[in-house]
C-alpha positions as CSV (number, residue, x, y, z in Angstrom):
1,X,-8.7,-31.7,19.0
2,X,-12.0,-31.2,18.5
3,X,-16.1,-33.6,19.6
4,X,-16.1,-36.8,18.0
5,X,-18.4,-36.6,15.5
6,X,-20.1,-39.5,17.1
7,X,-20.3,-39.9,20.0
8,X,-21.9,-42.7,20.2
9,X,-19.7,-44.7,19.2
10,X,-16.9,-43.4,21.0
11,X,-14.7,-46.1,23.6
12,X,-15.0,-45.0,26.9
13,X,-14.1,-47.9,30.3
14,X,-16.4,-47.1,33.7
15,X,-15.2,-50.3,34.8
16,X,-11.6,-52.2,34.2
17,X,-13.8,-55.5,32.8
18,X,-16.2,-54.8,30.0
19,X,-18.8,-57.1,29.9
20,X,-21.1,-58.5,26.1
21,X,-24.4,-58.2,26.4
22,X,-24.3,-62.0,27.2
23,X,-22.2,-61.9,30.8
24,X,-24.6,-58.6,30.9
25,X,-27.8,-61.0,31.5
26,X,-26.2,-63.7,32.3
27,X,-25.4,-62.1,35.6
28,X,-28.5,-60.4,35.7
29,X,-30.4,-63.2,35.5
30,X,-28.4,-65.5,38.1
31,X,-29.1,-62.4,40.9
32,X,-33.1,-62.6,40.5
33,X,-32.5,-66.9,40.8
34,X,-30.9,-66.4,44.2
35,X,-33.1,-64.3,44.5
36,X,-35.7,-66.5,43.9
37,X,-34.0,-69.5,45.1
38,X,-34.1,-67.1,48.2
39,X,-37.9,-66.3,48.7
40,X,-38.7,-69.7,47.4
41,X,-36.8,-71.0,50.4
42,X,-38.5,-68.5,53.2
43,X,-42.2,-69.9,51.8
44,X,-41.8,-73.2,52.2
45,X,-40.1,-72.5,55.7
46,X,-43.8,-70.9,56.4
47,X,-45.2,-73.5,55.0
48,X,-44.5,-76.1,56.6
49,X,-45.0,-74.5,59.7
50,X,-48.6,-73.4,59.2
51,X,-49.5,-77.0,58.0
52,X,-47.9,-78.5,62.2
53,X,-49.7,-76.3,63.5
54,X,-52.8,-77.3,62.3
55,X,-51.5,-80.4,62.2
56,X,-50.7,-81.3,59.1
57,X,-46.9,-82.7,59.1
58,X,-45.3,-84.0,62.7
59,X,-43.3,-81.5,64.7
60,X,-39.7,-80.9,62.9
61,X,-37.2,-82.0,64.8
62,X,-35.1,-79.6,65.7
63,X,-32.2,-78.0,62.9
64,X,-29.0,-76.6,64.8
65,X,-28.1,-73.5,61.9
66,X,-25.1,-73.9,59.5
67,X,-22.4,-71.5,60.3
68,X,-21.5,-69.2,57.2
69,X,-17.9,-69.8,57.9
70,X,-16.5,-72.4,59.8
71,X,-14.8,-70.0,63.2
72,X,-11.5,-72.7,62.4
73,X,-9.7,-74.2,59.7
74,X,-9.1,-77.8,60.4
75,X,-5.9,-78.1,60.8
76,X,-5.3,-75.6,63.9
77,X,-8.9,-78.2,65.7
78,X,-8.3,-79.5,68.8
79,X,-8.3,-82.9,68.7
80,X,-11.6,-84.5,70.8
81,X,-10.3,-87.2,72.8
82,X,-12.9,-90.0,72.5
83,X,-13.6,-92.6,75.1
84,X,-11.4,-95.2,74.6
85,X,-14.2,-99.3,74.9
86,X,-11.1,-101.4,76.7
87,X,-11.3,-101.3,80.0
88,X,-8.2,-100.0,81.4
89,X,-5.6,-102.2,83.4
90,X,-4.7,-100.9,86.4
91,X,-1.0,-101.0,86.9
92,X,-0.9,-100.2,91.1
93,X,-3.2,-104.1,91.7
94,X,-1.5,-107.4,90.9
95,X,-3.7,-109.6,88.1
96,X,-6.0,-111.8,90.2
97,X,-5.0,-115.7,89.0
98,X,-7.6,-117.7,86.5
99,X,-9.0,-119.9,88.8
100,X,-9.4,-124.2,87.2
């Protein structure tokens, strides 16, 4: 059992998945693109706030923040009562007779 002649050519696994150079580059590029998009969105928001403050843009309507995860699954959601547009008849009173 001795030392390998070329230790750099010995196959080692530091994690369960081995990445190729292309996979590693793609992962790195996607992370940078996500960071770039987030930074660009923040800068656009700041620019719009400055333009609104200076009166260059009309005030934007308030937008409710969207939750990142739904609070409850759609199957477990409680039904919302929708008011009917048809007037309900009251059975305790006799119907009025039509006039001719």
